[in-house]
C-alpha positions in Angstrom: -20.1 -23.5 6.9 -17.5 -21.6 7.3 -15.3 -21.5 10.4 -14.6 -17.9 10.6 -15.1 -16.7 14.4 -18.4 -15.1 15.4 -18.8 -11.4 13.9 -19.1 -10.4 17.7 -15.7 -12.0 18.7 -13.9 -11.1 15.5 -15.2 -7.5 16.4 -13.9 -8.0 20.1 -10.8 -9.4 19.6 -10.1 -6.7 17.1 -11.2 -3.9 19.5 -8.9 -5.0 22.6 -6.4 -5.3 19.5 -6.6 -2.2 18.6 -7.0 -0.6 22.0 -3.6 -2.1 23.0 -1.7 -0.9 20.8 -3.4 2.5 21.6 -2.3 1.7 24.5 -5.5 3.0 26.4 -6.9 0.9 29.3 -10.7 -0.8 29.5 -11.4 3.0 31.3 -10.0 5.2 29.4 -11.7 4.0 26.1 -15.2 3.5 28.3 -14.3 7.3 29.3 -13.6 8.2 25.4 -17.3 7.3 24.1 -19.2 7.4 27.4 -20.0 4.2 28.0 -19.4 1.9 31.0 -16.7 -0.2 31.4 -18.2 -2.9 31.7 -19.8 -2.5 27.8 -16.3 -2.7 26.2 -15.0 -5.2 28.4 -18.5 -7.3 26.9 -17.6 -6.2 23.6 -13.9 -7.2 23.6 -15.6 -10.7 25.3 -17.8 -10.5 21.9 -20.8 -10.6 24.3 -22.3 -7.3 22.8 -24.3 -7.2 19.4 -22.9 -4.2 18.9 -24.6 -1.1 16.7 -22.9 0.8 13.3 -23.1 3.4 15.2 -21.2 2.2 18.7 -19.1 1.0 15.7 -18.0 4.0 14.8 -18.2 5.4 18.4 -15.1 2.8 19.4 -13.7 3.8 15.9 -13.4 7.0 16.2 -12.5 6.9 19.8 -9.1 3.8 18.2 -8.1 6.7 15.9 -8.6 3.0 12.9 -11.1 2.6 9.9 -14.9 1.0 11.5 -14.2 -1.5 8.7 -10.7 -2.6 11.4 -12.8 -3.9 13.7 -14.3 -6.0 11.6 -11.9 -7.7 10.4 -11.2 -11.3 10.2 -8.1 -11.4 8.9 -4.6 -11.5 11.6 -3.4 -8.4 13.0 0.3 -7.2 12.9 1.7 -6.5 15.9 
């Protein structure tokens, strides 16, 4: 078995990375997506099973490709 992170954790880590890179708060991202800040926080902590539609909304709000949010390779800062 592979020792990779859970996909929810990978997604959450990437979400946080790209959100911080964009210089926006969880509140601002939540507003762009039309969700509550607590939902963004839960996604970043890997506690949400997001739908493909939510993945798309996050990607559009952060101006990244959806695949970037699922990439398990280390990010450059």
